[in-house]
C-alpha atoms as a printed R data frame, in Angstrom:
    type eleno elety resid chain resno       x      y       z
1   ATOM     1    CA   MET     A     1   0.005  0.002  -0.001
2   ATOM     2    CA   PRO     A     2   1.354  3.461  -0.822
3   ATOM     3    CA   ARG     A     3   2.670  5.668   1.950
4   ATOM     4    CA   PHE     A     4   2.305  9.449   2.095
5   ATOM     5    CA   LEU     A     5   3.880 12.165   4.175
6   ATOM     6    CA   VAL     A     6   1.279 14.708   5.256
7   ATOM     7    CA   GLU     A     7   2.575 18.126   6.254
8   ATOM     8    CA   VAL     A     8   0.349 20.739   7.882
9   ATOM     9    CA   PRO     A     9   2.044 24.086   8.665
10  ATOM    10    CA   HIS     A    10   0.865 26.563  11.301
11  ATOM    11    CA   GLU     A    11   1.941 29.999  12.506
12  ATOM    12    CA   ALA     A    12   5.193 30.270  14.475
13  ATOM    13    CA   ASN     A    13   3.838 31.257  17.901
14  ATOM    14    CA   GLY     A    14   2.798 29.471  21.086
15  ATOM    15    CA   VAL     A    15  -0.927 29.975  20.604
16  ATOM    16    CA   ALA     A    16  -0.866 28.571  17.070
17  ATOM    17    CA   CYS     A    17   1.239 25.583  18.198
18  ATOM    18    CA   GLN     A    18  -1.225 24.810  21.011
19  ATOM    19    CA   GLN     A    19  -4.196 25.141  18.656
20  ATOM    20    CA   ALA     A    20  -2.566 22.803  16.142
21  ATOM    21    CA   VAL     A    21  -1.912 20.167  18.793
22  ATOM    22    CA   ASP     A    22  -5.465 20.542  20.132
23  ATOM    23    CA   VAL     A    23  -6.968 20.083  16.657
24  ATOM    24    CA   PHE     A    24  -4.874 16.975  16.028
25  ATOM    25    CA   PHE     A    25  -5.689 15.381  19.397
26  ATOM    26    CA   SER     A    26  -9.346 16.317  19.415
27  ATOM    27    CA   THR     A    27 -10.030 14.346  16.205
28  ATOM    28    CA   GLY     A    28  -9.415 11.023  17.932
29  ATOM    29    CA   SER     A    29  -8.020  9.701  14.629
30  ATOM    30    CA   HIS     A    30  -5.209  7.209  15.059
31  ATOM    31    CA   PHE     A    31  -3.305  8.951  12.314
32  ATOM    32    CA   MET     A    32  -3.713 12.361  13.821
33  ATOM    33    CA   THR     A    33  -2.825 11.427  17.415
34  ATOM    34    CA   HIS     A    34   0.450 10.016  16.129
35  ATOM    35    CA   ALA     A    35   1.540 13.166  14.326
36  ATOM    36    CA   ASP     A    36   5.000 14.616  14.949
37  ATOM    37    CA   PHE     A    37   5.572 18.333  15.342
38  ATOM    38    CA   GLY     A    38   8.685 20.281  14.394
39  ATOM    39    CA   CYS     A    39   7.889 23.298  16.586
40  ATOM    40    CA   ALA     A    40  10.692 22.625  19.108
41  ATOM    41    CA   ASP     A    41  13.146 22.952  16.212
42  ATOM    42    CA   GLY     A    42  11.569 26.080  14.732
43  ATOM    43    CA   ASP     A    43   9.736 24.169  11.972
44  ATOM    44    CA   HIS     A    44   6.114 24.898  12.693
45  ATOM    45    CA   ARG     A    45   4.232 22.075  11.092
46  ATOM    46    CA   ALA     A    46   2.682 18.768  11.953
47  ATOM    47    CA   LEU     A    47   4.045 15.737  10.080
48  ATOM    48    CA   LEU     A    48   2.398 12.353   9.792
49  ATOM    49    CA   THR     A    49   2.900  9.324   7.618
50  ATOM    50    CA   VAL     A    50  -0.138  7.400   6.439
51  ATOM    51    CA   GLU     A    51  -0.593  4.229   4.435
52  ATOM    52    CA   VAL     A    52  -3.610  4.761   2.211
53  ATOM    53    CA   ASP     A    53  -4.557  4.039  -1.379
54  ATOM    54    CA   SER     A    54  -4.244  7.550  -2.846
55  ATOM    55    CA   ARG     A    55  -3.148 11.161  -2.345
56  ATOM    56    CA   GLU     A    56  -6.840 12.122  -2.038
57  ATOM    57    CA   GLU     A    57  -7.371  9.577   0.740
58  ATOM    58    CA   ALA     A    58  -4.285 10.923   2.539
59  ATOM    59    CA   LEU     A    59  -5.810 14.401   2.415
60  ATOM    60    CA   ARG     A    60  -9.116 13.102   3.766
61  ATOM    61    CA   VAL     A    61  -7.323 11.947   6.920
62  ATOM    62    CA   LEU     A    62  -7.205 15.609   7.933
63  ATOM    63    CA   PRO     A    63 -10.158 17.668   9.192
64  ATOM    64    CA   PRO     A    64 -11.562 19.862   6.344
65  ATOM    65    CA   MET     A    65 -10.214 23.092   7.920
66  ATOM    66    CA   LEU     A    66  -6.609 21.802   7.667
67  ATOM    67    CA   ARG     A    67  -6.740 20.488   4.129
68  ATOM    68    CA   PRO     A    68  -6.157 23.750   2.190
69  ATOM    69    CA   GLN     A    69  -2.690 24.284   3.666
70  ATOM    70    CA   ALA     A    70  -1.632 20.615   3.692
71  ATOM    71    CA   ARG     A    71   1.101 19.233   1.527
72  ATOM    72    CA   ILE     A    72   0.944 15.538   0.547
73  ATOM    73    CA   VAL     A    73   4.083 13.711  -0.627
74  ATOM    74    CA   ARG     A    74   4.080 10.084  -1.815
75  ATOM    75    CA   LEU     A    75   7.018  8.262  -0.260
76  ATOM    76    CA   SER     A    76   9.120  5.554  -1.881
77  ATOM    77    CA   LYS     A    77  11.979  3.315  -0.824
78  ATOM    78    CA   PHE     A    78  14.426  2.296  -3.539
79  ATOM    79    CA   SER     A    79  16.208 -1.023  -3.861
80  ATOM    80    CA   ALA     A    80  19.390 -1.127  -5.959
81  ATOM    81    CA   THR     A    81  17.234 -2.050  -8.967
82  ATOM    82    CA   HIS     A    82  14.737  0.757  -8.388
83  ATOM    83    CA   TYR     A    83  17.564  3.233  -7.811
84  ATOM    84    CA   GLY     A    84  19.095  2.402 -11.185
85  ATOM    85    CA   GLN     A    85  15.695  2.796 -12.858
86  ATOM    86    CA   MET     A    86  15.161  6.148 -11.165
87  ATOM    87    CA   LEU     A    87  18.578  7.435 -12.280
88  ATOM    88    CA   HIS     A    88  17.867  6.319 -15.832
89  ATOM    89    CA   GLN     A    89  14.496  8.149 -15.830
90  ATOM    90    CA   HIS     A    90  16.019 11.351 -14.508
91  ATOM    91    CA   ALA     A    91  19.247 11.334 -16.541
92  ATOM    92    CA   PRO     A    92  19.795 14.289 -18.883
93  ATOM    93    CA   ALA     A    93  19.579 13.551 -22.591
94  ATOM    94    CA   ALA     A    94  22.876 12.706 -24.221
95  ATOM    95    CA   GLY     A    95  25.019 15.754 -24.671
96  ATOM    96    CA   ARG     A    96  22.813 18.001 -22.476
97  ATOM    97    CA   GLY     A    97  23.223 18.999 -18.876
98  ATOM    98    CA   ALA     A    98  25.872 18.272 -16.342
99  ATOM    99    CA   SER     A    99  26.657 15.070 -14.588
100 ATOM   100    CA   PRO     A   100  25.170 14.585 -11.119
101 ATOM   101    CA   ALA     A   101  27.327 16.186  -8.399
102 ATOM   102    CA   TRP     A   102  28.251 12.803  -6.970
103 ATOM   103    CA   LYS     A   103  29.876 11.786 -10.274
104 ATOM   104    CA   SER     A   104  32.212 14.862 -10.356
């Protein structure tokens, strides 16, 4: 099943942080009550990882009022085979562009 990172930013102040935590905990959702927050490091957003079938389903995990500011990122793990395929897909066309920095 696909995994998605759900990021929900909030204002960088104590009141906004408390409100964000309250909204997440008050939902009672397993996903929401297991969110991580970056506030202590100056990154004011809630982060959660969900295993659902689609990006739309990941967004529906959130209460409607949080959805507009949310960012959803599909996560992947690469094996050696997948890594090679990914490099091939993203390689510049012959004669164009520079080599990746790690090849320099």
